[in-house]
Backbone as JSON, one array per atom type, in Angstrom:
{
  "sequence": "MQLAGKTALITGSGAVGGLGHATARVLAAQGADLVLTGTDPERGAEVVDELLAGGDGSTGTVRFVAADLADPAAVHRLAEDAGAVDVLVNNAAVMAFGPTGGEDMVSYDAVFAVNVRAPFLLTALLAPRMAANGGGSIVNVSSTAAGLGMPGMAVYGASKAALESLTRTWAAEFASSNVRVNAVSPGPMHTSKVVAAMGPDMGGMGLTTALKRTSDPSEVAHVIAFLAGDRASYVTGAIVAADGGRTAI",
  "N": [[0.25, -7.03, 9.51], [2.56, -5.63, 7.51], [3.7, -3.17, 7.61], [2.72, -1.68, 9.88], [2.92, 1.04, 12.26], [4.8, 2.46, 10.49], [5.63, 4.97, 8.27], [4.93, 6.51, 4.97], [5.15, 8.26, 2.06], [4.3, 8.82, -0.48], [4.65, 10.32, -3.88], [2.96, 11.18, -6.99], [0.73, 10.02, -5.8], [-1.8, 11.71, -6.3], [-4.11, 11.08, -7.77], [-7.08, 9.2, -8.84], [-6.79, 6.34, -10.48], [-4.18, 5.7, -10.92], [-1.03, 4.58, -10.53], [0.13, 5.43, -8.93], [-1.79, 6.03, -6.43], [-2.78, 3.23, -6.74], [-0.32, 1.89, -4.92], [-0.35, 3.2, -3.37], [-3.04, 1.61, -2.0], [-2.46, -0.48, -1.63], [0.17, -0.17, 0.19], [-1.66, 0.66, 2.36], [-3.44, -1.24, 2.94], [-1.61, -2.89, 4.11], [-0.94, -1.67, 6.56], [-0.14, 1.26, 6.67], [1.03, 4.14, 7.54], [-0.1, 7.03, 5.52], [1.4, 9.82, 3.52], [0.53, 11.36, 0.95], [0.88, 12.64, -2.69], [0.84, 15.37, -4.67], [-0.91, 17.58, -7.64], [-3.39, 18.74, -7.38], [-5.53, 19.38, -5.34], [-8.62, 19.04, -5.02], [-8.64, 16.46, -5.97], [-6.94, 14.72, -5.26], [-8.06, 14.8, -2.6], [-10.63, 13.65, -2.63], [-8.65, 10.83, -3.44], [-7.98, 10.51, -0.99], [-10.41, 9.81, 0.15], [-11.87, 8.27, -1.28], [-9.52, 5.81, -0.23], [-10.02, 5.56, 2.4], [-12.65, 5.11, 3.03], [-12.54, 2.78, 1.59], [-12.02, -0.25, 2.75], [-9.82, -1.13, 3.29], [-9.02, -2.58, 5.6], [-6.92, -1.11, 6.67], [-5.17, 0.19, 9.11], [-3.93, 2.74, 9.35], [-2.96, 6.2, 8.83], [-4.37, 8.28, 6.62], [-3.28, 10.98, 4.78], [-3.67, 14.28, 2.33], [-0.91, 16.13, 0.62], [-0.35, 18.93, -1.01], [1.87, 19.52, -3.85], [3.68, 21.16, -6.24], [6.06, 19.63, -8.02], [7.97, 20.18, -9.85], [8.59, 22.68, -8.5], [10.98, 23.53, -7.0], [11.28, 24.26, -4.2], [9.12, 24.19, -3.55], [9.48, 21.53, -3.14], [11.05, 20.93, -0.9], [9.1, 21.93, 0.79], [7.22, 19.82, 0.82], [8.84, 18.02, 1.81], [9.27, 19.02, 4.91], [6.71, 18.79, 5.73], [6.26, 16.77, 5.12], [7.63, 15.24, 7.29], [9.43, 12.93, 9.56], [9.91, 10.5, 7.96], [9.59, 6.4, 6.84], [9.17, 5.08, 4.62], [10.19, 6.26, 1.41], [8.44, 6.05, -1.94], [9.02, 7.24, -4.9], [7.37, 8.12, -7.22], [6.21, 9.94, -9.07], [5.62, 11.53, -11.89], [6.54, 13.07, -15.24], [5.3, 12.49, -18.16], [6.76, 12.25, -21.62], [6.38, 12.39, -25.26], [7.28, 12.16, -28.38], [8.77, 13.06, -31.61], [12.86, 13.13, -31.2], [13.58, 15.02, -33.01], [11.13, 16.91, -32.59], [11.32, 17.66, -30.01], [11.01, 19.97, -27.68], [12.26, 22.64, -25.69], [10.93, 23.34, -23.07], [9.1, 21.31, -22.44], [10.99, 19.59, -22.13], [12.65, 20.18, -20.07], [10.59, 20.01, -17.88], [10.13, 17.07, -18.21], [12.45, 16.59, -17.13], [12.64, 18.0, -14.43], [10.61, 16.93, -13.05], [10.55, 13.99, -13.15], [13.7, 13.62, -12.19], [15.02, 15.53, -10.87], [13.34, 16.17, -8.75], [13.01, 13.83, -7.29], [15.61, 13.44, -6.29], [16.35, 15.81, -4.75], [13.98, 14.94, -2.73], [14.7, 12.59, -1.92], [17.41, 13.42, -0.78], [17.01, 15.06, 0.98], [15.34, 13.54, 2.9], [16.74, 10.64, 3.06], [18.38, 11.33, 5.06], [17.16, 11.5, 7.49], [15.69, 8.57, 7.66], [17.87, 7.59, 8.0], [18.89, 8.25, 10.78], [16.61, 7.76, 12.59], [16.88, 5.2, 12.34], [16.84, 3.4, 9.79], [15.43, 3.08, 6.89], [13.65, 2.58, 4.16], [13.81, 3.3, 0.45], [12.13, 3.43, -2.7], [12.25, 3.66, -6.25], [10.35, 4.46, -9.22], [10.58, 3.74, -12.16], [11.12, 2.84, -15.71], [10.6, 0.25, -18.4], [11.62, 1.95, -20.87], [13.89, 3.18, -20.42], [16.15, 1.11, -20.56], [15.15, 0.01, -23.31], [15.48, 1.36, -26.21], [13.19, 3.08, -27.87], [11.01, 4.53, -30.0], [10.21, 7.77, -30.16], [9.82, 8.19, -27.33], [12.26, 9.34, -25.66], [13.63, 11.82, -24.71], [12.11, 11.1, -22.12], [12.64, 7.93, -21.25], [15.13, 8.8, -20.9], [15.48, 10.06, -18.8], [14.29, 8.6, -16.86], [16.61, 6.3, -16.92], [18.57, 8.02, -15.61], [17.19, 8.2, -12.76], [17.36, 5.42, -12.43], [20.15, 4.99, -12.44], [20.85, 7.1, -10.6], [19.64, 5.29, -8.38], [21.61, 3.05, -7.83], [23.33, 4.1, -7.55], [22.48, 5.78, -4.76], [22.22, 3.3, -3.15], [24.74, 2.61, -2.61], [25.99, 4.78, -1.3], [24.46, 4.98, 1.15], [23.8, 2.63, 1.92], [25.4, 1.93, 4.67], [23.98, 2.99, 6.22], [21.92, 2.32, 6.91], [19.56, 1.92, 4.62], [17.7, 1.2, 2.7], [17.93, 1.25, -1.09], [16.18, 1.02, -3.84], [14.72, 0.47, -7.32], [11.48, -0.22, -9.32], [11.03, -0.92, -12.5], [7.95, -0.77, -14.1], [6.45, -2.6, -17.11], [4.32, -2.01, -20.04], [1.43, -0.25, -18.51], [-1.61, 0.04, -17.89], [-2.78, 2.74, -16.97], [-4.72, 5.23, -15.7], [-3.31, 7.85, -16.84], [-1.39, 7.3, -19.04], [-3.02, 5.83, -20.73], [-4.98, 7.94, -21.37], [-3.18, 9.12, -23.01], [-1.92, 7.55, -24.69], [-4.05, 6.02, -25.73], [-7.19, 3.53, -25.23], [-6.08, 0.92, -26.31], [-3.22, 0.98, -25.8], [-1.32, 1.41, -28.11], [-0.87, -1.28, -28.72], [1.09, -2.26, -26.83], [1.02, -4.18, -24.79], [1.46, -6.55, -26.37], [4.31, -6.64, -26.8], [5.2, -7.81, -24.68], [6.55, -10.72, -23.4], [3.83, -11.99, -21.56], [1.7, -11.22, -23.1], [0.28, -9.09, -22.52], [-1.35, -5.8, -20.9], [-0.46, -4.63, -17.45], [-2.3, -4.3, -14.77], [-2.06, -1.45, -12.19], [-1.92, -2.14, -9.83], [-0.29, -4.71, -9.74], [2.03, -4.41, -10.42], [2.27, -2.3, -7.81], [2.37, -4.23, -6.18], [4.71, -5.55, -5.57], [6.64, -2.81, -5.99], [5.2, -2.31, -2.77], [6.48, -5.02, -1.78], [9.33, -4.2, -2.06], [9.45, -1.83, 0.02], [8.96, -2.64, 2.22], [10.29, -4.66, 4.97], [10.45, -7.6, 4.23], [11.97, -7.07, 2.32], [14.78, -6.85, 3.09], [17.34, -7.44, 2.98], [17.46, -6.61, 0.0], [18.62, -4.61, -1.98], [19.62, -1.51, -4.04], [18.9, -2.84, -6.44], [17.24, -3.2, -9.8], [13.98, -3.78, -10.7], [12.64, -5.67, -12.88], [8.76, -5.27, -13.16], [7.32, -5.95, -15.6], [5.82, -8.02, -17.46], [8.07, -9.58, -18.9], [8.6, -7.87, -21.24], [11.82, -6.8, -21.12], [12.55, -9.38, -20.85], [12.73, -10.8, -23.32]],
  "CA": [[0.46, -5.7, 9.35], [4.17, -5.39, 7.82], [4.11, -1.22, 7.47], [2.31, -0.75, 10.42], [3.39, 1.59, 12.24], [5.44, 3.18, 9.73], [4.87, 6.65, 7.1], [5.06, 6.28, 4.03], [5.17, 9.3, 1.16], [4.32, 8.04, -2.09], [4.6, 10.78, -4.93], [2.35, 11.4, -8.03], [-0.42, 9.5, -5.49], [-3.17, 12.24, -5.59], [-5.37, 11.03, -8.67], [-7.5, 7.99, -8.83], [-6.59, 5.67, -11.6], [-2.62, 5.86, -11.36], [-0.04, 3.46, -10.36], [0.44, 6.33, -7.4], [-3.23, 5.57, -6.0], [-2.52, 1.69, -6.17], [0.16, 1.93, -4.76], [-1.32, 3.84, -1.75], [-4.22, 1.22, -1.73], [-1.64, -1.97, -0.89], [0.61, 0.05, 1.75], [-2.82, 1.16, 3.53], [-3.95, -2.8, 3.47], [-0.28, -3.49, 4.86], [-1.1, -0.67, 7.78], [1.13, 2.07, 6.48], [-0.02, 5.65, 7.61], [0.06, 7.43, 4.12], [1.06, 10.73, 3.12], [-0.44, 11.35, -0.54], [0.83, 14.18, -3.0], [0.07, 15.69, -6.28], [-0.55, 18.84, -7.68], [-4.71, 18.84, -7.57], [-5.93, 18.95, -3.96], [-9.43, 18.04, -5.2], [-8.19, 14.83, -6.94], [-6.24, 14.42, -4.08], [-9.1, 14.61, -1.18], [-11.26, 12.01, -3.14], [-8.13, 9.29, -3.47], [-8.5, 10.06, 0.03], [-11.85, 9.45, 0.53], [-11.36, 6.17, -1.71], [-8.74, 4.92, 0.87], [-10.91, 5.44, 4.02], [-13.67, 4.03, 2.79], [-12.45, 1.14, 0.63], [-12.35, -1.32, 3.11], [-8.67, -2.31, 2.92], [-8.04, -2.94, 6.59], [-5.87, -0.07, 7.35], [-5.28, 0.74, 10.41], [-2.93, 4.31, 9.5], [-3.54, 7.53, 8.7], [-3.95, 9.03, 5.37], [-3.33, 12.6, 4.23], [-2.8, 14.9, 1.25], [-0.44, 17.46, 0.46], [-0.66, 19.49, -2.3], [2.71, 19.99, -3.83], [4.33, 21.0, -7.59], [7.36, 18.9, -7.98], [8.96, 21.25, -10.72], [9.08, 23.44, -8.28], [12.33, 22.91, -5.71], [11.0, 25.19, -3.18], [7.87, 23.05, -3.29], [9.69, 19.87, -3.0], [11.69, 21.21, 0.43], [7.91, 22.02, 2.0], [6.88, 18.68, 0.74], [9.74, 17.18, 2.57], [8.94, 19.69, 5.59], [5.84, 19.15, 5.83], [5.89, 15.01, 5.5], [8.2, 15.01, 8.42], [10.02, 12.04, 9.36], [9.4, 9.04, 6.93], [9.96, 5.73, 6.46], [9.43, 4.66, 3.42], [9.25, 6.61, 0.52], [7.89, 5.93, -3.22], [9.37, 8.07, -5.84], [6.64, 7.66, -8.45], [5.61, 10.97, -9.93], [6.39, 11.44, -13.45], [6.04, 13.81, -16.72], [5.24, 11.79, -19.56], [6.55, 13.18, -22.91], [5.71, 11.71, -26.24], [7.4, 12.91, -29.7], [10.62, 12.65, -32.01], [13.54, 14.18, -30.9], [13.91, 16.7, -33.43], [10.51, 18.07, -32.02], [10.78, 18.15, -28.68], [10.97, 21.8, -27.11], [13.17, 22.51, -23.86], [10.15, 23.83, -22.35], [8.48, 19.68, -22.11], [12.6, 18.55, -21.77], [13.04, 20.36, -19.02], [9.57, 20.02, -17.03], [10.26, 15.99, -17.56], [13.93, 16.38, -15.64], [12.73, 18.73, -12.83], [9.77, 15.57, -12.15], [11.38, 13.05, -12.76], [14.94, 13.66, -11.44], [15.48, 16.32, -10.1], [12.71, 16.32, -7.12], [13.32, 12.3, -6.49], [17.12, 13.97, -5.62], [15.56, 16.39, -3.96], [13.33, 14.14, -1.79], [16.27, 11.53, -1.13], [18.97, 14.01, -0.01], [16.26, 15.68, 2.61], [14.37, 12.23, 3.5], [17.18, 9.84, 3.62], [19.35, 11.44, 6.52], [16.11, 11.46, 8.59], [15.36, 7.96, 7.65], [19.1, 6.74, 8.93], [18.59, 8.95, 11.98], [15.95, 6.93, 13.02], [16.99, 3.84, 12.2], [16.6, 3.17, 8.31], [14.53, 3.24, 6.24], [13.23, 2.13, 2.25], [13.44, 4.71, -0.99], [11.86, 2.78, -3.97], [12.06, 5.01, -7.24], [9.47, 3.86, -9.84], [11.21, 3.51, -13.38], [10.25, 2.23, -16.62], [11.55, -0.53, -19.28], [11.89, 2.87, -21.31], [15.11, 3.17, -19.39], [16.78, 0.58, -21.1], [15.22, -0.08, -24.8], [15.61, 1.88, -26.72], [11.65, 3.66, -28.01], [11.32, 5.93, -30.7], [9.03, 8.59, -29.11], [10.4, 8.44, -26.02], [13.65, 9.7, -25.46], [13.96, 12.66, -23.16], [11.27, 10.34, -20.96], [13.65, 7.27, -21.42], [16.4, 9.34, -20.88], [14.93, 10.4, -17.04], [14.51, 7.35, -16.25], [18.05, 6.11, -17.0], [19.03, 8.57, -14.91], [16.9, 8.11, -11.83], [18.52, 4.55, -12.31], [21.98, 5.47, -12.03], [20.84, 7.29, -8.86], [19.45, 4.3, -7.7], [22.82, 2.35, -7.87], [24.69, 5.24, -6.59], [21.96, 5.75, -3.61], [21.78, 1.83, -2.3], [25.94, 2.17, -2.05], [25.57, 5.84, -0.4], [23.61, 4.88, 2.1], [23.49, 1.53, 3.03], [25.61, 1.61, 5.84], [22.72, 3.97, 7.62], [19.75, 0.98, 6.47], [18.02, 2.74, 4.21], [17.65, 0.78, 0.89], [17.12, 2.16, -1.87], [15.78, 0.06, -5.03], [14.14, 0.91, -8.07], [10.58, -1.08, -9.97], [11.03, -0.5, -13.48], [7.22, -1.04, -14.86], [6.29, -2.52, -18.19], [2.84, -1.74, -20.14], [0.63, -0.23, -17.69], [-3.03, 0.43, -18.13], [-3.33, 3.9, -15.85], [-5.67, 6.11, -16.69], [-2.61, 9.38, -17.55], [-0.75, 6.64, -20.5], [-4.63, 5.1, -21.47], [-4.98, 9.28, -22.19], [-1.97, 9.37, -24.03], [-1.71, 6.63, -25.9], [-5.6, 5.26, -26.66], [-6.99, 1.85, -24.77], [-5.12, -0.42, -26.93], [-2.31, 1.78, -25.52], [-0.87, 1.33, -28.73], [-0.89, -2.62, -29.01], [2.12, -2.53, -26.44], [0.91, -4.96, -24.25], [1.47, -7.71, -26.98], [5.4, -6.72, -26.94], [5.18, -8.67, -23.54], [5.92, -12.29, -23.06], [3.03, -12.68, -21.37], [0.89, -10.33, -24.0], [-0.82, -8.47, -21.91], [-0.98, -4.75, -20.1], [-0.52, -4.88, -16.46], [-3.0, -3.44, -14.02], [-1.09, -0.97, -11.67], [-1.83, -3.26, -9.05], [0.3, -5.81, -9.42], [3.43, -3.58, -9.69], [2.07, -2.13, -7.0], [2.72, -5.74, -4.86], [6.14, -4.98, -6.11], [6.74, -1.74, -4.76], [5.58, -2.8, -1.79], [7.29, -5.96, -1.76], [11.04, -3.52, -1.5], [9.09, -0.94, 0.38], [8.95, -3.27, 3.46], [10.86, -5.55, 5.63], [10.77, -8.97, 3.78], [13.06, -7.52, 1.15], [15.07, -6.78, 4.07], [18.59, -8.17, 1.74], [17.71, -6.4, -0.97], [19.15, -2.73, -2.05], [20.78, -1.17, -5.01], [18.23, -3.66, -7.47], [15.91, -2.44, -10.65], [13.23, -4.87, -10.42], [11.1, -5.7, -13.93], [7.73, -5.82, -13.31], [7.52, -5.55, -17.11], [5.52, -8.99, -18.45], [8.76, -10.09, -19.64], [9.21, -7.32, -21.85], [13.09, -6.68, -21.26], [13.42, -10.55, -21.38], [12.38, -11.73, -25.04]],
  "C": [[1.79, -5.31, 8.63], [4.66, -4.13, 7.48], [3.62, -1.03, 8.58], [3.23, -0.07, 11.86], [4.78, 2.25, 11.64], [4.84, 3.86, 8.79], [5.73, 6.23, 5.98], [4.54, 7.56, 3.27], [5.03, 8.85, 0.21], [3.59, 8.94, -3.32], [3.7, 10.29, -6.07], [1.13, 10.07, -7.43], [-1.54, 10.67, -5.48], [-4.16, 12.37, -6.92], [-5.57, 9.03, -8.97], [-7.4, 7.44, -10.13], [-4.88, 5.45, -11.88], [-2.12, 4.84, -10.39], [-0.17, 4.07, -8.76], [-0.75, 5.78, -6.42], [-2.95, 3.88, -5.96], [-1.86, 1.65, -5.02], [-0.08, 2.26, -3.17], [-2.19, 2.55, -0.99], [-3.3, -0.32, -1.16], [-0.77, -1.1, 0.52], [-0.83, 0.04, 3.14], [-3.11, -0.17, 4.27], [-2.6, -3.13, 4.57], [-0.3, -2.67, 6.37], [-0.37, 0.61, 7.91], [0.54, 3.36, 6.86], [1.14, 6.48, 6.54], [0.31, 9.28, 4.23], [1.12, 10.96, 1.87], [0.42, 12.86, -1.16], [0.68, 14.54, -4.74], [-0.17, 16.92, -6.2], [-2.45, 19.44, -7.57], [-5.28, 18.6, -6.05], [-7.69, 18.47, -4.52], [-9.12, 16.51, -5.53], [-7.93, 14.29, -5.87], [-7.49, 13.75, -2.6], [-10.01, 13.23, -1.77], [-9.76, 10.82, -3.31], [-8.35, 9.47, -2.2], [-9.46, 9.26, 1.08], [-11.93, 8.0, 0.63], [-10.88, 5.49, -0.75], [-9.43, 4.5, 2.31], [-11.83, 4.79, 4.41], [-13.63, 2.39, 1.74], [-12.24, -0.15, 1.1], [-11.03, -2.19, 3.56], [-7.72, -2.47, 4.26], [-6.91, -2.51, 7.3], [-6.01, 0.34, 8.21], [-4.81, 2.28, 10.35], [-3.77, 5.42, 9.09], [-3.38, 7.42, 6.92], [-4.32, 10.78, 5.27], [-2.71, 13.44, 2.95], [-2.03, 15.99, 1.26], [0.17, 17.72, -0.52], [0.82, 19.91, -2.61], [3.38, 19.65, -5.77], [5.68, 20.48, -7.7], [8.12, 19.33, -9.0], [9.39, 22.07, -9.96], [10.04, 23.37, -6.89], [11.68, 23.42, -4.71], [9.71, 24.37, -2.85], [8.24, 21.53, -2.87], [10.03, 20.39, -1.63], [9.98, 21.18, 1.1], [7.35, 21.24, 1.81], [7.49, 18.03, 2.14], [9.62, 17.37, 4.01], [7.76, 18.79, 6.6], [5.5, 17.25, 6.21], [6.89, 14.53, 6.8], [9.4, 13.44, 8.29], [9.67, 10.26, 8.87], [10.33, 7.6, 7.07], [10.34, 4.66, 5.44], [9.44, 6.16, 1.99], [9.45, 6.42, -0.87], [8.06, 7.07, -3.95], [8.39, 7.83, -7.05], [6.46, 8.68, -9.27], [6.59, 11.48, -11.18], [5.51, 12.55, -14.25], [6.37, 12.76, -17.94], [5.8, 12.32, -21.05], [6.95, 12.32, -24.26], [6.17, 12.32, -27.53], [8.6, 12.62, -29.58], [11.36, 13.89, -31.73], [13.65, 14.9, -31.42], [12.65, 17.71, -33.57], [10.13, 18.43, -31.29], [11.76, 19.38, -28.39], [11.66, 22.08, -25.66], [12.13, 22.89, -22.73], [9.84, 22.72, -21.74], [10.38, 19.34, -21.86], [12.74, 18.94, -20.61], [11.87, 20.49, -17.49], [9.43, 18.34, -16.96], [11.62, 15.68, -16.81], [13.36, 16.61, -14.49], [11.68, 17.49, -12.5], [10.17, 14.47, -11.84], [12.35, 12.31, -12.27], [14.98, 14.15, -10.41], [14.71, 16.01, -8.51], [13.1, 14.62, -6.83], [14.91, 12.79, -5.78], [16.84, 14.41, -4.71], [14.7, 15.94, -2.56], [14.47, 13.95, -0.94], [17.15, 12.02, -0.29], [18.41, 14.58, 1.67], [15.81, 14.72, 3.61], [15.52, 11.36, 4.34], [17.85, 9.94, 5.37], [18.23, 11.5, 7.71], [15.93, 10.17, 8.62], [16.78, 6.67, 8.94], [19.08, 7.8, 10.38], [17.54, 8.44, 13.15], [16.24, 5.33, 13.02], [17.49, 2.8, 11.36], [15.4, 3.28, 7.59], [14.44, 2.72, 4.64], [12.94, 3.35, 1.48], [12.88, 3.41, -1.99], [11.32, 3.55, -5.08], [11.19, 3.79, -8.52], [10.04, 4.41, -11.77], [10.53, 3.36, -14.57], [10.93, 1.56, -17.47], [11.9, 0.24, -20.63], [13.38, 3.52, -21.11], [16.24, 2.83, -19.72], [16.35, -0.26, -22.27], [14.71, 1.06, -25.52], [13.54, 2.28, -27.7], [12.05, 4.87, -28.6], [10.44, 6.37, -30.56], [9.38, 9.04, -27.96], [11.66, 9.02, -24.77], [14.02, 10.44, -24.55], [13.69, 11.52, -21.82], [12.42, 9.29, -20.67], [14.86, 7.49, -20.99], [16.44, 9.83, -18.56], [15.74, 8.9, -16.23], [15.8, 6.32, -15.88], [18.54, 6.43, -15.31], [18.86, 8.2, -13.45], [16.94, 6.27, -11.57], [19.87, 3.77, -12.08], [21.75, 5.77, -10.22], [20.34, 6.56, -7.79], [20.98, 3.67, -6.91], [23.46, 3.14, -6.77], [24.06, 5.29, -4.8], [21.75, 4.58, -2.29], [23.37, 2.47, -1.93], [25.99, 3.76, -0.94], [25.4, 5.67, 1.28], [23.5, 3.43, 2.82], [24.19, 1.07, 4.49], [24.99, 2.75, 6.86], [21.86, 3.05, 7.53], [19.12, 1.93, 6.03], [19.21, 2.24, 2.67], [16.9, 1.4, 0.17], [16.94, 0.54, -3.44], [14.75, 0.85, -5.84], [12.7, -0.45, -8.74], [10.43, 0.02, -11.23], [9.69, -1.64, -14.62], [7.33, -1.43, -16.5], [4.92, -1.83, -18.76], [2.04, -1.35, -19.73], [-0.83, -0.13, -17.9], [-3.57, 1.47, -16.52], [-4.08, 4.96, -16.45], [-4.78, 7.09, -17.25], [-2.29, 8.22, -19.32], [-2.36, 6.01, -21.18], [-4.73, 7.01, -22.6], [-4.03, 9.25, -22.79], [-1.68, 8.95, -24.78], [-3.23, 5.69, -26.03], [-5.84, 3.79, -25.58], [-6.46, 0.47, -25.06], [-3.7, -0.06, -26.53], [-0.39, 1.01, -26.78], [-0.19, -0.21, -29.38], [0.13, -2.71, -28.35], [2.1, -3.69, -25.35], [0.87, -6.41, -25.02], [3.39, -7.76, -27.14], [5.85, -7.56, -25.8], [5.98, -10.17, -23.71], [4.59, -12.95, -22.7], [1.57, -12.19, -21.74], [-0.4, -9.82, -23.39], [-0.34, -6.88, -21.26], [-1.17, -5.32, -18.83], [-1.51, -3.84, -15.62], [-2.0, -2.7, -12.9], [-0.94, -1.84, -10.39], [-0.24, -3.92, -8.25], [1.77, -5.12, -9.81], [3.17, -2.65, -8.65], [2.42, -2.7, -5.61], [3.92, -5.57, -4.61], [6.51, -4.27, -5.37], [6.57, -2.08, -3.23], [6.13, -3.84, -0.49], [8.94, -4.98, -1.06], [10.38, -2.5, -0.63], [9.17, -1.34, 2.18], [10.24, -4.46, 4.35], [11.37, -7.09, 5.34], [11.91, -8.75, 2.75], [14.09, -6.8, 1.77], [16.66, -6.33, 3.66], [18.62, -7.42, 0.85], [17.63, -4.59, -1.56], [20.14, -2.68, -3.46], [19.95, -2.32, -6.5], [17.13, -2.82, -8.25], [15.44, -4.12, -11.13], [12.38, -4.5, -11.62], [9.93, -6.3, -13.2], [6.86, -5.4, -15.0], [7.13, -6.87, -17.98], [6.34, -9.74, -19.0], [9.0, -9.27, -20.79], [10.69, -7.33, -21.99], [13.7, -8.35, -21.44], [13.35, -10.94, -22.6], [12.72, -10.24, -25.92]]
}
């Protein structure tokens, strides 16, 4: 088990059917102790129960911590509750769809609070602890919207572009402390959140990829797990596309 004896904090993992849930399943199967977080304790408990009963071969522990990552104080409390972690997956995100001229500042601020400020604070709080314990791995979840012009996704895309910039800066900043920082950039992904926002066919976005389909969250989760583990020991500062070839064509 690649992550046995290591603790991973995965944000945005408090609901069944999302990328955070899929990532938790993969990391659990590799033996990691998991700290999951979301805003709804009831849904979080469902994820914990599912993981413990899922037969993934996990030898680690799983617990849920409720936290609203839009609140800086809650982010600080989450970092304290999580304690010393070896892996941080900054997956939580707020999605906003709509034309630039119709964007309201409440929505704008909410996107940047969760998608940029929360990862910034968690990294600032947890990376030094990783360094003190000999190193660790941070994986940020970006999006193809960070590098492609997608009408209606200006705010969301800008927040993910900021996260990719932070990924490169943190990789340089923490390299001497053996803390690796990378990002995964998913393409059209069939998660419960995206389907709820865009419909079952996701607006035909799967057809924009070279593979002509959307991804299952587990396909992206395995890429996250690779970057989180020691098999990626010489990888830092990378933005890894898991997008079915969307950015290659």
